[in-house]
C-alpha positions in Angstrom: 0.4 0.3 0.0 1.7 3.5 -1.3 2.0 6.1 1.6 1.1 9.7 1.2 4.6 10.6 0.2 4.0 7.9 -3.0 0.7 9.1 -3.6 1.5 13.2 -3.7 4.9 12.1 -5.8 2.7 9.9 -8.4 0.5 13.3 -8.9 3.3 15.6 -9.3 5.1 13.1 -11.7 2.1 11.5 -13.6 3.8 8.1 -12.8 2.9 5.0 -11.2 3.3 4.5 -7.0 5.8 2.1 -7.9 8.0 4.3 -9.8 7.0 7.0 -7.0 8.4 4.7 -4.4 11.8 4.8 -6.2 11.4 8.6 -6.4 10.8 8.9 -2.7 13.8 6.9 -1.8 16.0 9.1 -4.2 14.5 12.0 -2.5 15.3 10.8 0.7 18.7 9.3 -0.1 20.3 11.2 -2.9 18.7 14.7 -2.7 18.0 15.6 0.9 19.5 12.9 2.9 17.0 13.4 5.3 13.5 12.9 5.9 10.9 15.1 3.7 8.2 16.0 6.3 9.9 19.8 6.7 9.6 20.7 3.0 7.3 23.0 2.0 4.7 22.0 -1.2 6.6 23.7 -3.6 9.8 22.6 -2.5 8.4 19.1 -2.2 7.1 19.2 -5.7 10.9 20.8 -7.2 12.7 17.9 -5.2 10.5 15.0 -7.0 11.4 16.6 -10.1 14.9 17.1 -9.2 14.9 13.0 -8.1 13.2 11.9 -11.6 15.8 14.2 -13.5 18.6 12.3 -11.6 16.7 8.9 -12.2 16.7 9.9 -15.8 20.1 10.8 -15.9 21.1 7.3 -14.5 18.5 5.0 -14.6 21.0 2.0 -15.2 22.7 2.5 -11.8 19.6 3.4 -9.8 17.5 0.1 -11.0 20.8 -2.0 -9.8 20.5 -0.1 -6.5 17.0 -1.0 -6.1 17.4 -4.3 -7.6 20.3 -5.0 -4.5 17.9 -3.5 -2.1 15.0 -6.2 -3.0 17.5 -8.6 -3.0 18.6 -8.0 0.3 15.1 -7.8 2.0 14.5 -10.9 0.3 17.5 -12.6 1.8 16.6 -11.2 5.3 13.5 -12.2 5.2 14.2 -16.1 4.3 16.9 -15.7 7.1 14.9 -14.7 9.9 11.1 -15.8 8.2 
C-alpha cells in the first residue's frame, strides 16, 4: 500500500505509485539525505522533479541499486522468517 508521499509524488510526476516509491527513496537518500516532512509543497514538488531527473540521468545505476535492495530484503526475510 502506498504511503502519502508516494501518492503525492505520483500525482506530481504523473507516474505509477511503484515508480513514485523509487523517487521517494532518491529524494530521501540522494537529494536531501533526510526526511521529507519539513518541505513546503513547492519544495516537495521541486525535489520530486529533481529526483526524477537524477533517475533518468542514470536509470541503470538506480535500477541496480533498487534490485540490490530488493535482493537483500528477500534474503533477510528468508533468513529470519
